N, C-alpha and C positions, 0 to 999 in steps of 0.2 A: 444553495445549489448553484452550480456554475452555469454560465452560458455555454452552449455547445461550441466547440472549437471548429471553425470551418476547415481547418487543415488536418482533421482527424477523420479517418474512415476505417471501416472494416471490410476487407476484401479477401474472399476465400478463407475465412477463419483467422486472418492475420489483422492485427491492429497496426494501421499505417499512420504515422504522425511525422511531423517535420522535425528535423534535427536543427539545433541551434547551439551556438557556442556557450550560451548561458544555461543550457539544460544538461547538467552532468551530476554525477553522484556527489554527495557531500562527505568530505573527509573530516571526521570529527576533530582530529588533531589540528586542523587548519582554522577552526572556528575561534573567534576571539573568546577570551575567558568568560565574558558576560553572556555568551550564548552556550550555556551548558547543555548536555545531552537531554536532561529532563525537559527543558523548555523546547528543544527541537522536537522531541517525541510528542510532547503535548500539542504543538502546532500541527504536526503531521496527523495526529489523531483527530484534531479539530477539523481539519480539511476533509479527512475521510468521512467523518460524521456528517459534514455538510452535503457530501455526495449522497449518502444514504438517506438523508432527510428528503431528497427528491423522489424516493421510491416508496416511502411509507410514512404515516403520521408519527410524530415524535413519541407519543404515548405508547404506540405499538413497539417501536424500537427499544424504548426503555424497558418495557415488559419482557421483551425477548432477551435483552442483555442480562437482566436480573435472573431470568430462568436458567441462564448458562452456568451460574455458580461462580465461585471465586477463582477457581483454577483453570478456567477455560482458555485463557490466553497462553500460558506456558504450554498447555497441551496442544493447542493449535499451532504454536510455533514449532514444537517438536515434530509434528506431522508435516508441516511445510518444509522444515529442514531436511527431513528424510526424502521427501519428494524432490527437493532441489538436488540433493546428492545423487539420487537415482537418475534424474534428467541429465546431470553433468556427466555421469559415468557413461550413459548411452551416447551422449554427444561425442565424448572423447573416443569411444570405440568406433563410431561411424563417421566422425567429422573430418 
């Protein structure tokens, strides 16, 4: 679990955090060959798991993930993608 960032706060439902030149998206094609996508996704998943370990015991988290079944992630990604497209469409109409 990470130490709380003193520059992060939630204000009126918004997550407020600092911007820094080294905080940007990762363009996969700019990564050196030795940093393939699998290793990157593994590292990102590892960090996400660390955050979740701060909210529940590891055995409970393992039990929950096993109960989800094998196809839970592609299904969850499809739902998130639909939500993202809906949000983007609304933003473009009203933005």
